[in-house]
mmCIF file as Biopython writes it, N, C-alpha, C and O atoms, coordinates in Angstrom:
data_model
#
loop_
_atom_site.group_PDB
_atom_site.id
_atom_site.type_symbol
_atom_site.label_atom_id
_atom_site.label_alt_id
_atom_site.label_comp_id
_atom_site.label_asym_id
_atom_site.label_entity_id
_atom_site.label_seq_id
_atom_site.pdbx_PDB_ins_code
_atom_site.Cartn_x
_atom_site.Cartn_y
_atom_site.Cartn_z
_atom_site.occupancy
_atom_site.B_iso_or_equiv
_atom_site.auth_seq_id
_atom_site.auth_asym_id
_atom_site.pdbx_PDB_model_num
ATOM 1   N N  . MET A ? 1  ? 9.727   -3.248  4.000   1.0 0.0 1  A 1 
ATOM 2   C CA . MET A ? 1  ? 8.259   -4.216  4.305   1.0 0.0 1  A 1 
ATOM 3   C C  . MET A ? 1  ? 8.521   -5.406  3.810   1.0 0.0 1  A 1 
ATOM 4   O O  . MET A ? 1  ? 9.583   -5.433  3.188   1.0 0.0 1  A 1 
ATOM 5   N N  . LYS A ? 2  ? 7.955   -6.384  3.857   1.0 0.0 2  A 1 
ATOM 6   C CA . LYS A ? 2  ? 7.265   -7.663  3.888   1.0 0.0 2  A 1 
ATOM 7   C C  . LYS A ? 2  ? 5.744   -7.985  3.576   1.0 0.0 2  A 1 
ATOM 8   O O  . LYS A ? 2  ? 4.700   -7.344  3.695   1.0 0.0 2  A 1 
ATOM 9   N N  . ILE A ? 3  ? 6.131   -9.496  3.038   1.0 0.0 3  A 1 
ATOM 10  C CA . ILE A ? 3  ? 4.814   -9.529  3.007   1.0 0.0 3  A 1 
ATOM 11  C C  . ILE A ? 3  ? 3.807   -9.546  4.340   1.0 0.0 3  A 1 
ATOM 12  O O  . ILE A ? 3  ? 4.190   -9.509  5.509   1.0 0.0 3  A 1 
ATOM 13  N N  . GLY A ? 4  ? 2.898   -9.588  4.034   1.0 0.0 4  A 1 
ATOM 14  C CA . GLY A ? 4  ? 1.977   -9.881  5.372   1.0 0.0 4  A 1 
ATOM 15  C C  . GLY A ? 4  ? 1.838   -7.893  6.720   1.0 0.0 4  A 1 
ATOM 16  O O  . GLY A ? 4  ? 1.224   -7.535  7.725   1.0 0.0 4  A 1 
ATOM 17  N N  . ASP A ? 5  ? 2.843   -7.313  5.759   1.0 0.0 5  A 1 
ATOM 18  C CA . ASP A ? 5  ? 3.034   -5.898  6.594   1.0 0.0 5  A 1 
ATOM 19  C C  . ASP A ? 5  ? 1.202   -5.704  6.516   1.0 0.0 5  A 1 
ATOM 20  O O  . ASP A ? 5  ? 0.496   -6.229  5.655   1.0 0.0 5  A 1 
ATOM 21  N N  . LYS A ? 6  ? 0.742   -4.874  7.578   1.0 0.0 6  A 1 
ATOM 22  C CA . LYS A ? 6  ? 0.139   -3.708  7.118   1.0 0.0 6  A 1 
ATOM 23  C C  . LYS A ? 6  ? 0.515   -2.552  6.735   1.0 0.0 6  A 1 
ATOM 24  O O  . LYS A ? 6  ? 1.433   -1.934  7.277   1.0 0.0 6  A 1 
ATOM 25  N N  . VAL A ? 7  ? -0.235  -2.085  5.642   1.0 0.0 7  A 1 
ATOM 26  C CA . VAL A ? 7  ? 0.925   -0.249  5.323   1.0 0.0 7  A 1 
ATOM 27  C C  . VAL A ? 7  ? -1.273  0.359   4.756   1.0 0.0 7  A 1 
ATOM 28  O O  . VAL A ? 7  ? -2.449  0.008   4.670   1.0 0.0 7  A 1 
ATOM 29  N N  . ARG A ? 8  ? -0.335  1.364   4.593   1.0 0.0 8  A 1 
ATOM 30  C CA . ARG A ? 8  ? -1.319  2.479   4.433   1.0 0.0 8  A 1 
ATOM 31  C C  . ARG A ? 8  ? -0.490  3.259   3.650   1.0 0.0 8  A 1 
ATOM 32  O O  . ARG A ? 8  ? 0.701   3.293   3.957   1.0 0.0 8  A 1 
ATOM 33  N N  . PHE A ? 9  ? -1.072  4.195   2.246   1.0 0.0 9  A 1 
ATOM 34  C CA . PHE A ? 9  ? -0.427  5.149   1.482   1.0 0.0 9  A 1 
ATOM 35  C C  . PHE A ? 9  ? 0.014   6.427   2.656   1.0 0.0 9  A 1 
ATOM 36  O O  . PHE A ? 9  ? -0.745  6.884   3.511   1.0 0.0 9  A 1 
ATOM 37  N N  . ARG A ? 10 ? 1.267   6.783   2.445   1.0 0.0 10 A 1 
ATOM 38  C CA . ARG A ? 10 ? 1.715   7.975   3.258   1.0 0.0 10 A 1 
ATOM 39  C C  . ARG A ? 10 ? 1.025   9.404   2.881   1.0 0.0 10 A 1 
ATOM 40  O O  . ARG A ? 10 ? 0.961   9.629   1.673   1.0 0.0 10 A 1 
ATOM 41  N N  . PRO A ? 11 ? 0.601   10.209  3.590   1.0 0.0 11 A 1 
ATOM 42  C CA . PRO A ? 11 ? -0.108  11.376  3.076   1.0 0.0 11 A 1 
ATOM 43  C C  . PRO A ? 11 ? 0.674   12.371  2.043   1.0 0.0 11 A 1 
ATOM 44  O O  . PRO A ? 11 ? 0.319   13.366  1.411   1.0 0.0 11 A 1 
ATOM 45  N N  . ASP A ? 12 ? 1.909   11.642  2.162   1.0 0.0 12 A 1 
ATOM 46  C CA . ASP A ? 12 ? 2.108   13.091  0.529   1.0 0.0 12 A 1 
ATOM 47  C C  . ASP A ? 12 ? 2.573   11.771  -0.195  1.0 0.0 12 A 1 
ATOM 48  O O  . ASP A ? 12 ? 3.738   11.597  -0.551  1.0 0.0 12 A 1 
ATOM 49  N N  . ALA A ? 13 ? 1.589   10.885  -0.374  1.0 0.0 13 A 1 
ATOM 50  C CA . ALA A ? 13 ? 1.737   9.410   -1.520  1.0 0.0 13 A 1 
ATOM 51  C C  . ALA A ? 13 ? 1.544   10.178  -3.020  1.0 0.0 13 A 1 
ATOM 52  O O  . ALA A ? 13 ? 0.495   10.781  -3.247  1.0 0.0 13 A 1 
ATOM 53  N N  . ARG A ? 14 ? 2.955   10.091  -4.331  1.0 0.0 14 A 1 
ATOM 54  C CA . ARG A ? 14 ? 2.050   10.654  -5.186  1.0 0.0 14 A 1 
ATOM 55  C C  . ARG A ? 14 ? 0.910   10.140  -5.775  1.0 0.0 14 A 1 
ATOM 56  O O  . ARG A ? 14 ? 0.395   10.873  -6.619  1.0 0.0 14 A 1 
ATOM 57  N N  . HIS A ? 15 ? 0.267   8.859   -5.514  1.0 0.0 15 A 1 
ATOM 58  C CA . HIS A ? 15 ? -0.511  8.150   -6.170  1.0 0.0 15 A 1 
ATOM 59  C C  . HIS A ? 15 ? -1.770  8.027   -5.262  1.0 0.0 15 A 1 
ATOM 60  O O  . HIS A ? 15 ? -2.669  7.193   -5.366  1.0 0.0 15 A 1 
ATOM 61  N N  . ARG A ? 16 ? -1.629  9.191   -4.203  1.0 0.0 16 A 1 
ATOM 62  C CA . ARG A ? 16 ? -2.818  8.970   -3.257  1.0 0.0 16 A 1 
ATOM 63  C C  . ARG A ? 16 ? -3.887  9.988   -3.721  1.0 0.0 16 A 1 
ATOM 64  O O  . ARG A ? 16 ? -4.963  9.750   -3.173  1.0 0.0 16 A 1 
ATOM 65  N N  . ASP A ? 17 ? -3.918  10.836  -4.390  1.0 0.0 17 A 1 
ATOM 66  C CA . ASP A ? 17 ? -5.117  11.401  -5.074  1.0 0.0 17 A 1 
ATOM 67  C C  . ASP A ? 17 ? -6.124  10.571  -5.783  1.0 0.0 17 A 1 
ATOM 68  O O  . ASP A ? 17 ? -7.324  10.810  -5.647  1.0 0.0 17 A 1 
ATOM 69  N N  . THR A ? 18 ? -5.609  9.436   -6.667  1.0 0.0 18 A 1 
ATOM 70  C CA . THR A ? 18 ? -6.239  8.722   -7.568  1.0 0.0 18 A 1 
ATOM 71  C C  . THR A ? 18 ? -6.844  7.880   -6.775  1.0 0.0 18 A 1 
ATOM 72  O O  . THR A ? 18 ? -7.482  7.013   -7.373  1.0 0.0 18 A 1 
ATOM 73  N N  . LEU A ? 19 ? -6.857  7.853   -6.088  1.0 0.0 19 A 1 
ATOM 74  C CA . LEU A ? 19 ? -7.164  6.183   -5.456  1.0 0.0 19 A 1 
ATOM 75  C C  . LEU A ? 19 ? -8.594  6.418   -4.716  1.0 0.0 19 A 1 
ATOM 76  O O  . LEU A ? 19 ? -9.194  5.425   -4.304  1.0 0.0 19 A 1 
ATOM 77  N N  . GLY A ? 20 ? -9.250  7.951   -4.510  1.0 0.0 20 A 1 
ATOM 78  C CA . GLY A ? 20 ? -10.228 8.221   -3.827  1.0 0.0 20 A 1 
ATOM 79  C C  . GLY A ? 20 ? -10.626 7.333   -2.418  1.0 0.0 20 A 1 
ATOM 80  O O  . GLY A ? 20 ? -9.769  7.239   -1.539  1.0 0.0 20 A 1 
ATOM 81  N N  . PRO A ? 21 ? -11.515 6.902   -2.301  1.0 0.0 21 A 1 
ATOM 82  C CA . PRO A ? 21 ? -11.821 6.100   -0.496  1.0 0.0 21 A 1 
ATOM 83  C C  . PRO A ? 21 ? -10.245 5.559   0.130   1.0 0.0 21 A 1 
ATOM 84  O O  . PRO A ? 21 ? -9.564  5.883   1.103   1.0 0.0 21 A 1 
ATOM 85  N N  . MET A ? 22 ? -10.041 4.228   -1.378  1.0 0.0 22 A 1 
ATOM 86  C CA . MET A ? 22 ? -8.832  3.197   -0.595  1.0 0.0 22 A 1 
ATOM 87  C C  . MET A ? 22 ? -7.523  4.310   -0.526  1.0 0.0 22 A 1 
ATOM 88  O O  . MET A ? 22 ? -6.486  3.722   -0.833  1.0 0.0 22 A 1 
ATOM 89  N N  . ALA A ? 23 ? -7.311  5.636   -0.232  1.0 0.0 23 A 1 
ATOM 90  C CA . ALA A ? 23 ? -6.105  6.183   0.026   1.0 0.0 23 A 1 
ATOM 91  C C  . ALA A ? 23 ? -6.083  6.244   1.692   1.0 0.0 23 A 1 
ATOM 92  O O  . ALA A ? 23 ? -4.993  6.323   2.260   1.0 0.0 23 A 1 
ATOM 93  N N  . ASP A ? 24 ? -7.097  6.212   2.317   1.0 0.0 24 A 1 
ATOM 94  C CA . ASP A ? 24 ? -6.982  5.637   4.138   1.0 0.0 24 A 1 
ATOM 95  C C  . ASP A ? 24 ? -7.477  4.772   4.361   1.0 0.0 24 A 1 
ATOM 96  O O  . ASP A ? 24 ? -8.394  4.762   5.183   1.0 0.0 24 A 1 
ATOM 97  N N  . GLN A ? 25 ? -6.961  3.400   3.544   1.0 0.0 25 A 1 
ATOM 98  C CA . GLN A ? 25 ? -7.709  2.358   4.185   1.0 0.0 25 A 1 
ATOM 99  C C  . GLN A ? 25 ? -6.457  1.511   4.121   1.0 0.0 25 A 1 
ATOM 100 O O  . GLN A ? 25 ? -5.661  1.621   3.189   1.0 0.0 25 A 1 
ATOM 101 N N  . ILE A ? 26 ? -6.296  0.685   5.097   1.0 0.0 26 A 1 
ATOM 102 C CA . ILE A ? 26 ? -5.059  -0.145  5.891   1.0 0.0 26 A 1 
ATOM 103 C C  . ILE A ? 26 ? -5.141  -0.954  4.945   1.0 0.0 26 A 1 
ATOM 104 O O  . ILE A ? 26 ? -6.277  -1.377  4.737   1.0 0.0 26 A 1 
ATOM 105 N N  . GLY A ? 27 ? -3.988  -1.483  4.006   1.0 0.0 27 A 1 
ATOM 106 C CA . GLY A ? 27 ? -4.231  -2.954  2.975   1.0 0.0 27 A 1 
ATOM 107 C C  . GLY A ? 27 ? -3.072  -3.539  4.129   1.0 0.0 27 A 1 
ATOM 108 O O  . GLY A ? 27 ? -2.673  -3.197  5.242   1.0 0.0 27 A 1 
ATOM 109 N N  . GLN A ? 28 ? -2.703  -5.006  2.806   1.0 0.0 28 A 1 
ATOM 110 C CA . GLN A ? 28 ? -1.578  -5.919  3.682   1.0 0.0 28 A 1 
ATOM 111 C C  . GLN A ? 28 ? -0.816  -5.855  1.917   1.0 0.0 28 A 1 
ATOM 112 O O  . GLN A ? 28 ? -1.327  -5.698  0.808   1.0 0.0 28 A 1 
ATOM 113 N N  . VAL A ? 29 ? 0.229   -6.008  2.261   1.0 0.0 29 A 1 
ATOM 114 C CA . VAL A ? 29 ? 1.408   -6.052  1.457   1.0 0.0 29 A 1 
ATOM 115 C C  . VAL A ? 29 ? 1.713   -8.042  1.244   1.0 0.0 29 A 1 
ATOM 116 O O  . VAL A ? 29 ? 1.957   -8.821  2.165   1.0 0.0 29 A 1 
ATOM 117 N N  . ILE A ? 30 ? 1.564   -8.442  -0.498  1.0 0.0 30 A 1 
ATOM 118 C CA . ILE A ? 30 ? 1.164   -9.559  -0.513  1.0 0.0 30 A 1 
ATOM 119 C C  . ILE A ? 30 ? 2.249   -9.944  -1.921  1.0 0.0 30 A 1 
ATOM 120 O O  . ILE A ? 30 ? 2.106   -10.991 -2.552  1.0 0.0 30 A 1 
ATOM 121 N N  . ASP A ? 31 ? 3.413   -8.820  -2.290  1.0 0.0 31 A 1 
ATOM 122 C CA . ASP A ? 31 ? 4.360   -9.458  -2.822  1.0 0.0 31 A 1 
ATOM 123 C C  . ASP A ? 31 ? 5.474   -7.965  -2.729  1.0 0.0 31 A 1 
ATOM 124 O O  . ASP A ? 31 ? 4.929   -6.866  -2.621  1.0 0.0 31 A 1 
ATOM 125 N N  . VAL A ? 32 ? 6.827   -8.040  -2.775  1.0 0.0 32 A 1 
ATOM 126 C CA . VAL A ? 32 ? 7.655   -7.505  -2.789  1.0 0.0 32 A 1 
ATOM 127 C C  . VAL A ? 32 ? 8.353   -7.596  -3.605  1.0 0.0 32 A 1 
ATOM 128 O O  . VAL A ? 32 ? 8.837   -8.725  -3.693  1.0 0.0 32 A 1 
ATOM 129 N N  . ALA A ? 33 ? 8.825   -6.588  -4.636  1.0 0.0 33 A 1 
ATOM 130 C CA . ALA A ? 33 ? 9.717   -7.115  -5.733  1.0 0.0 33 A 1 
ATOM 131 C C  . ALA A ? 33 ? 10.540  -5.527  -5.677  1.0 0.0 33 A 1 
ATOM 132 O O  . ALA A ? 33 ? 10.332  -4.710  -4.780  1.0 0.0 33 A 1 
ATOM 133 N N  . THR A ? 34 ? 11.867  -5.228  -7.276  1.0 0.0 34 A 1 
ATOM 134 C CA . THR A ? 34 ? 12.703  -4.732  -7.047  1.0 0.0 34 A 1 
ATOM 135 C C  . THR A ? 34 ? 12.441  -4.755  -9.082  1.0 0.0 34 A 1 
ATOM 136 O O  . THR A ? 34 ? 12.353  -5.544  -10.023 1.0 0.0 34 A 1 
ATOM 137 N N  . MET A ? 35 ? 12.421  -3.284  -8.765  1.0 0.0 35 A 1 
ATOM 138 C CA . MET A ? 35 ? 12.035  -2.512  -10.549 1.0 0.0 35 A 1 
ATOM 139 C C  . MET A ? 35 ? 13.220  -1.664  -10.608 1.0 0.0 35 A 1 
ATOM 140 O O  . MET A ? 35 ? 13.063  -0.459  -10.413 1.0 0.0 35 A 1 
ATOM 141 N N  . ASP A ? 36 ? 13.932  -1.945  -10.756 1.0 0.0 36 A 1 
ATOM 142 C CA . ASP A ? 36 ? 14.828  -0.459  -11.649 1.0 0.0 36 A 1 
ATOM 143 C C  . ASP A ? 36 ? 15.129  0.123   -10.593 1.0 0.0 36 A 1 
ATOM 144 O O  . ASP A ? 36 ? 15.150  1.352   -10.516 1.0 0.0 36 A 1 
ATOM 145 N N  . GLY A ? 37 ? 15.533  -1.015  -9.173  1.0 0.0 37 A 1 
ATOM 146 C CA . GLY A ? 37 ? 16.596  -0.586  -8.186  1.0 0.0 37 A 1 
ATOM 147 C C  . GLY A ? 37 ? 15.394  -0.304  -6.932  1.0 0.0 37 A 1 
ATOM 148 O O  . GLY A ? 37 ? 15.385  -0.393  -5.704  1.0 0.0 37 A 1 
ATOM 149 N N  . VAL A ? 38 ? 14.683  -0.023  -7.700  1.0 0.0 38 A 1 
ATOM 150 C CA . VAL A ? 38 ? 13.350  0.561   -6.778  1.0 0.0 38 A 1 
ATOM 151 C C  . VAL A ? 38 ? 12.269  -0.533  -5.670  1.0 0.0 38 A 1 
ATOM 152 O O  . VAL A ? 38 ? 11.555  -1.439  -6.101  1.0 0.0 38 A 1 
ATOM 153 N N  . GLU A ? 39 ? 12.370  -0.244  -4.607  1.0 0.0 39 A 1 
ATOM 154 C CA . GLU A ? 39 ? 11.505  -1.529  -4.019  1.0 0.0 39 A 1 
ATOM 155 C C  . GLU A ? 39 ? 10.213  -1.425  -3.953  1.0 0.0 39 A 1 
ATOM 156 O O  . GLU A ? 39 ? 9.682   -0.571  -3.243  1.0 0.0 39 A 1 
ATOM 157 N N  . THR A ? 40 ? 9.358   -2.501  -4.875  1.0 0.0 40 A 1 
ATOM 158 C CA . THR A ? 40 ? 8.446   -2.256  -4.579  1.0 0.0 40 A 1 
ATOM 159 C C  . THR A ? 40 ? 7.290   -3.165  -4.653  1.0 0.0 40 A 1 
ATOM 160 O O  . THR A ? 40 ? 7.523   -4.336  -4.953  1.0 0.0 40 A 1 
ATOM 161 N N  . LEU A ? 41 ? 5.309   -2.568  -4.279  1.0 0.0 41 A 1 
ATOM 162 C CA . LEU A ? 41 ? 5.028   -3.469  -3.233  1.0 0.0 41 A 1 
ATOM 163 C C  . LEU A ? 41 ? 3.601   -4.089  -4.512  1.0 0.0 41 A 1 
ATOM 164 O O  . LEU A ? 41 ? 3.137   -3.583  -5.534  1.0 0.0 41 A 1 
ATOM 165 N N  . VAL A ? 42 ? 3.386   -5.062  -3.947  1.0 0.0 42 A 1 
ATOM 166 C CA . VAL A ? 42 ? 1.669   -5.213  -4.580  1.0 0.0 42 A 1 
ATOM 167 C C  . VAL A ? 42 ? 0.778   -5.346  -3.184  1.0 0.0 42 A 1 
ATOM 168 O O  . VAL A ? 42 ? 1.150   -6.015  -2.220  1.0 0.0 42 A 1 
ATOM 169 N N  . VAL A ? 43 ? -0.434  -4.610  -3.242  1.0 0.0 43 A 1 
ATOM 170 C CA . VAL A ? 43 ? -1.087  -4.416  -1.472  1.0 0.0 43 A 1 
ATOM 171 C C  . VAL A ? 43 ? -3.158  -4.619  -1.998  1.0 0.0 43 A 1 
ATOM 172 O O  . VAL A ? 43 ? -4.032  -3.999  -2.602  1.0 0.0 43 A 1 
ATOM 173 N N  . THR A ? 44 ? -3.019  -5.512  -1.472  1.0 0.0 44 A 1 
ATOM 174 C CA . THR A ? 44 ? -4.444  -5.617  -1.002  1.0 0.0 44 A 1 
ATOM 175 C C  . THR A ? 44 ? -5.111  -5.235  -0.206  1.0 0.0 44 A 1 
ATOM 176 O O  . THR A ? 44 ? -4.935  -5.299  1.011   1.0 0.0 44 A 1 
ATOM 177 N N  . PHE A ? 45 ? -6.329  -4.596  -1.020  1.0 0.0 45 A 1 
ATOM 178 C CA . PHE A ? 45 ? -7.191  -3.727  -0.186  1.0 0.0 45 A 1 
ATOM 179 C C  . PHE A ? 45 ? -8.808  -4.470  -0.142  1.0 0.0 45 A 1 
ATOM 180 O O  . PHE A ? 45 ? -9.826  -4.093  -0.722  1.0 0.0 45 A 1 
ATOM 181 N N  . GLY A ? 46 ? -8.582  -5.796  0.881   1.0 0.0 46 A 1 
ATOM 182 C CA . GLY A ? 46 ? -10.058 -6.339  0.596   1.0 0.0 46 A 1 
ATOM 183 C C  . GLY A ? 46 ? -10.664 -6.826  -0.598  1.0 0.0 46 A 1 
ATOM 184 O O  . GLY A ? 46 ? -10.269 -7.774  -1.276  1.0 0.0 46 A 1 
ATOM 185 N N  . ASP A ? 47 ? -11.661 -6.097  -0.801  1.0 0.0 47 A 1 
ATOM 186 C CA . ASP A ? 47 ? -12.715 -6.710  -2.052  1.0 0.0 47 A 1 
ATOM 187 C C  . ASP A ? 47 ? -11.995 -5.568  -3.032  1.0 0.0 47 A 1 
ATOM 188 O O  . ASP A ? 47 ? -12.283 -5.696  -4.222  1.0 0.0 47 A 1 
ATOM 189 N N  . ASN A ? 48 ? -11.321 -4.741  -2.780  1.0 0.0 48 A 1 
ATOM 190 C CA . ASN A ? 48 ? -11.257 -3.826  -4.094  1.0 0.0 48 A 1 
ATOM 191 C C  . ASN A ? 48 ? -10.326 -4.420  -4.340  1.0 0.0 48 A 1 
ATOM 192 O O  . ASN A ? 48 ? -11.229 -5.153  -4.743  1.0 0.0 48 A 1 
ATOM 193 N N  . GLY A ? 49 ? -8.729  -5.256  -4.673  1.0 0.0 49 A 1 
ATOM 194 C CA . GLY A ? 49 ? -7.983  -6.092  -4.897  1.0 0.0 49 A 1 
ATOM 195 C C  . GLY A ? 49 ? -7.233  -5.335  -4.989  1.0 0.0 49 A 1 
ATOM 196 O O  . GLY A ? 49 ? -7.295  -4.128  -4.751  1.0 0.0 49 A 1 
ATOM 197 N N  . PRO A ? 50 ? -6.173  -6.145  -5.460  1.0 0.0 50 A 1 
ATOM 198 C CA . PRO A ? 50 ? -4.589  -5.522  -5.460  1.0 0.0 50 A 1 
ATOM 199 C C  . PRO A ? 50 ? -4.170  -4.664  -6.528  1.0 0.0 50 A 1 
ATOM 200 O O  . PRO A ? 50 ? -4.540  -4.636  -7.702  1.0 0.0 50 A 1 
ATOM 201 N N  . LEU A ? 51 ? -2.859  -3.579  -5.564  1.0 0.0 51 A 1 
ATOM 202 C CA . LEU A ? 51 ? -2.911  -2.672  -6.698  1.0 0.0 51 A 1 
ATOM 203 C C  . LEU A ? 51 ? -1.797  -3.482  -8.026  1.0 0.0 51 A 1 
ATOM 204 O O  . LEU A ? 51 ? -1.186  -4.494  -7.681  1.0 0.0 51 A 1 
ATOM 205 N N  . GLU A ? 52 ? -1.688  -3.157  -8.921  1.0 0.0 52 A 1 
ATOM 206 C CA . GLU A ? 52 ? -0.709  -2.697  -9.853  1.0 0.0 52 A 1 
ATOM 207 C C  . GLU A ? 52 ? 0.409   -2.713  -8.995  1.0 0.0 52 A 1 
ATOM 208 O O  . GLU A ? 52 ? 0.818   -2.143  -7.983  1.0 0.0 52 A 1 
ATOM 209 N N  . ALA A ? 53 ? 0.849   -3.864  -10.045 1.0 0.0 53 A 1 
ATOM 210 C CA . ALA A ? 53 ? 2.608   -4.056  -9.046  1.0 0.0 53 A 1 
ATOM 211 C C  . ALA A ? 53 ? 3.678   -2.816  -9.173  1.0 0.0 53 A 1 
ATOM 212 O O  . ALA A ? 53 ? 3.517   -2.268  -10.264 1.0 0.0 53 A 1 
ATOM 213 N N  . GLY A ? 54 ? 4.396   -2.392  -8.639  1.0 0.0 54 A 1 
ATOM 214 C CA . GLY A ? 54 ? 5.222   -1.536  -9.508  1.0 0.0 54 A 1 
ATOM 215 C C  . GLY A ? 54 ? 5.063   -0.257  -8.377  1.0 0.0 54 A 1 
ATOM 216 O O  . GLY A ? 54 ? 5.708   0.778   -8.543  1.0 0.0 54 A 1 
ATOM 217 N N  . VAL A ? 55 ? 3.857   -0.489  -6.853  1.0 0.0 55 A 1 
ATOM 218 C CA . VAL A ? 55 ? 3.667   1.153   -6.382  1.0 0.0 55 A 1 
ATOM 219 C C  . VAL A ? 55 ? 5.360   1.076   -5.962  1.0 0.0 55 A 1 
ATOM 220 O O  . VAL A ? 55 ? 5.841   -0.052  -5.860  1.0 0.0 55 A 1 
ATOM 221 N N  . PRO A ? 56 ? 6.211   2.221   -5.733  1.0 0.0 56 A 1 
ATOM 222 C CA . PRO A ? 56 ? 7.200   1.736   -5.214  1.0 0.0 56 A 1 
ATOM 223 C C  . PRO A ? 56 ? 6.744   2.158   -3.468  1.0 0.0 56 A 1 
ATOM 224 O O  . PRO A ? 56 ? 6.039   3.124   -3.175  1.0 0.0 56 A 1 
ATOM 225 N N  . ALA A ? 57 ? 7.298   1.247   -2.541  1.0 0.0 57 A 1 
ATOM 226 C CA . ALA A ? 57 ? 7.253   0.625   -1.824  1.0 0.0 57 A 1 
ATOM 227 C C  . ALA A ? 57 ? 7.357   2.968   -0.452  1.0 0.0 57 A 1 
ATOM 228 O O  . ALA A ? 57 ? 6.712   3.409   0.499   1.0 0.0 57 A 1 
ATOM 229 N N  . ALA A ? 58 ? 8.236   3.382   -1.106  1.0 0.0 58 A 1 
ATOM 230 C CA . ALA A ? 58 ? 8.213   4.935   -0.320  1.0 0.0 58 A 1 
ATOM 231 C C  . ALA A ? 58 ? 7.058   5.517   -0.153  1.0 0.0 58 A 1 
ATOM 232 O O  . ALA A ? 58 ? 6.871   6.435   0.645   1.0 0.0 58 A 1 
ATOM 233 N N  . GLU A ? 59 ? 5.609   4.686   -1.408  1.0 0.0 59 A 1 
ATOM 234 C CA . GLU A ? 59 ? 4.475   5.424   -1.265  1.0 0.0 59 A 1 
ATOM 235 C C  . GLU A ? 59 ? 3.817   5.213   -0.564  1.0 0.0 59 A 1 
ATOM 236 O O  . GLU A ? 59 ? 2.702   5.695   -0.764  1.0 0.0 59 A 1 
ATOM 237 N N  . PHE A ? 60 ? 4.036   4.195   1.001   1.0 0.0 60 A 1 
ATOM 238 C CA . PHE A ? 60 ? 3.559   3.849   1.655   1.0 0.0 60 A 1 
ATOM 239 C C  . PHE A ? 60 ? 3.816   3.961   3.829   1.0 0.0 60 A 1 
ATOM 240 O O  . PHE A ? 60 ? 4.843   4.428   4.323   1.0 0.0 60 A 1 
ATOM 241 N N  . GLU A ? 61 ? 3.343   3.745   4.169   1.0 0.0 61 A 1 
ATOM 242 C CA . GLU A ? 61 ? 3.646   3.510   5.441   1.0 0.0 61 A 1 
ATOM 243 C C  . GLU A ? 61 ? 3.728   2.750   6.476   1.0 0.0 61 A 1 
ATOM 244 O O  . GLU A ? 61 ? 2.839   2.000   6.073   1.0 0.0 61 A 1 
ATOM 245 N N  . PRO A ? 62 ? 4.071   2.217   7.623   1.0 0.0 62 A 1 
ATOM 246 C CA . PRO A ? 62 ? 3.224   1.351   8.128   1.0 0.0 62 A 1 
ATOM 247 C C  . PRO A ? 62 ? 2.046   1.489   8.692   1.0 0.0 62 A 1 
ATOM 248 O O  . PRO A ? 62 ? 1.934   2.677   8.994   1.0 0.0 62 A 1 
ATOM 249 N N  . ALA A ? 63 ? 0.619   0.589   9.151   1.0 0.0 63 A 1 
ATOM 250 C CA . ALA A ? 63 ? 0.074   0.873   9.393   1.0 0.0 63 A 1 
ATOM 251 C C  . ALA A ? 63 ? -0.650  0.510   10.799  1.0 0.0 63 A 1 
ATOM 252 O O  . ALA A ? 63 ? -1.201  -0.575  10.614  1.0 0.0 63 A 1 
ATOM 253 N N  . LEU A ? 64 ? -0.849  0.891   11.933  1.0 0.0 64 A 1 
ATOM 254 C CA . LEU A ? 64 ? -1.194  0.416   13.536  1.0 0.0 64 A 1 
ATOM 255 C C  . LEU A ? 64 ? -2.544  -0.190  13.138  1.0 0.0 64 A 1 
ATOM 256 O O  . LEU A ? 64 ? -3.157  0.096   12.109  1.0 0.0 64 A 1 
ATOM 257 N N  . ASP A ? 65 ? -2.905  -1.003  14.013  1.0 0.0 65 A 1 
ATOM 258 C CA . ASP A ? 65 ? -4.332  -1.172  13.676  1.0 0.0 65 A 1 
ATOM 259 C C  . ASP A ? 65 ? -5.615  -0.701  13.769  1.0 0.0 65 A 1 
ATOM 260 O O  . ASP A ? 65 ? -6.691  -1.144  13.368  1.0 0.0 65 A 1 
ATOM 261 N N  . ASP A ? 66 ? -5.118  0.826   14.709  1.0 0.0 66 A 1 
ATOM 262 C CA . ASP A ? 66 ? -6.291  1.770   15.077  1.0 0.0 66 A 1 
ATOM 263 C C  . ASP A ? 66 ? -5.754  2.362   14.080  1.0 0.0 66 A 1 
ATOM 264 O O  . ASP A ? 66 ? -6.354  3.421   14.264  1.0 0.0 66 A 1 
ATOM 265 N N  . ASP A ? 67 ? -5.007  2.609   13.003  1.0 0.0 67 A 1 
ATOM 266 C CA . ASP A ? 67 ? -4.425  4.064   12.397  1.0 0.0 67 A 1 
ATOM 267 C C  . ASP A ? 67 ? -6.233  3.772   11.463  1.0 0.0 67 A 1 
ATOM 268 O O  . ASP A ? 67 ? -6.616  4.902   11.159  1.0 0.0 67 A 1 
ATOM 269 N N  . ALA A ? 68 ? -6.948  3.059   11.146  1.0 0.0 68 A 1 
ATOM 270 C CA . ALA A ? 68 ? -7.833  3.321   10.209  1.0 0.0 68 A 1 
ATOM 271 C C  . ALA A ? 68 ? -8.793  2.210   10.403  1.0 0.0 68 A 1 
ATOM 272 O O  . ALA A ? 68 ? -8.539  1.345   11.241  1.0 0.0 68 A 1 
ATOM 273 N N  . GLU A ? 69 ? -10.138 2.155   9.521   1.0 0.0 69 A 1 
ATOM 274 C CA . GLU A ? 69 ? -10.615 0.875   9.184   1.0 0.0 69 A 1 
ATOM 275 C C  . GLU A ? 69 ? -9.848  -0.202  7.916   1.0 0.0 69 A 1 
ATOM 276 O O  . GLU A ? 69 ? -9.332  0.138   6.851   1.0 0.0 69 A 1 
ATOM 277 N N  . PRO A ? 70 ? -9.966  -1.199  8.345   1.0 0.0 70 A 1 
ATOM 278 C CA . PRO A ? 70 ? -9.324  -2.190  7.317   1.0 0.0 70 A 1 
ATOM 279 C C  . PRO A ? 70 ? -10.259 -2.353  6.026   1.0 0.0 70 A 1 
ATOM 280 O O  . PRO A ? 70 ? -11.414 -2.724  6.235   1.0 0.0 70 A 1 
ATOM 281 N N  . ALA A ? 71 ? -9.836  -2.094  4.649   1.0 0.0 71 A 1 
ATOM 282 C CA . ALA A ? 71 ? -10.417 -2.540  3.548   1.0 0.0 71 A 1 
ATOM 283 C C  . ALA A ? 71 ? -11.487 -3.649  3.959   1.0 0.0 71 A 1 
ATOM 284 O O  . ALA A ? 71 ? -12.158 -4.211  3.093   1.0 0.0 71 A 1 
#
């Protein structure tokens, strides 16, 4: 994934149950990094602000515009 991509949490994402309503929103990738050999993302969800850095990219999937309401 790259900066600017629209994403949402995968249904089986580990962190999904801790996110509340944010889990179903579409976010936008604002940074991509590698930590310990794993691609990680920072994703912003509108007014909810960015997630902490270090969320594995595997926890996200690409989002289509009609998947859910953007944050």
